[in-house]
C-alpha positions in Angstrom: 9.5 16.0 -7.3 5.9 14.9 -5.0 6.1 15.7 -1.7 3.5 12.2 -1.3 5.6 10.6 -3.3 8.7 11.2 -1.1 7.2 10.0 1.6 5.4 6.2 -0.1 9.3 6.4 -0.2 10.7 7.4 2.7 7.9 4.6 4.2 9.2 1.6 1.8 13.1 2.0 2.8 12.0 2.0 7.0 10.2 -0.8 6.2 12.0 -2.3 4.2 15.6 -2.7 6.5 13.2 -3.2 9.4 15.1 -5.6 12.2 12.6 -7.4 12.0 12.5 -9.5 8.9 8.6 -10.5 10.2 7.6 -6.7 9.9 9.9 -5.8 6.2 7.4 -6.3 3.0 7.4 -8.8 0.3 8.3 -7.8 -2.7 4.9 -7.2 -4.9 4.3 -5.0 -1.6 7.5 -3.1 -2.9 6.7 -3.0 -6.0 2.4 -2.0 -5.7 4.0 1.5 -2.8 6.8 2.4 -5.8 3.8 2.7 -8.4 2.0 4.5 -5.9 4.7 7.3 -5.3 4.7 7.3 -9.1 1.1 8.0 -9.8 1.3 10.6 -6.9 4.7 12.1 -8.9 3.4 12.0 -12.7 0.0 13.5 -11.7 1.6 16.0 -9.2 3.4 17.7 -13.4 -0.1 17.9 -15.3 
């Protein structure tokens, strides 16, 4: 797994479990960040 992809997943995961619900990302934001992580991963395999 690409390091950038892993760190992207890690960052979004920590944001999702924030005790302050106002700091939690929306589902649209989560999807966007996962798509970015996928791009990192796919581009690494080329």
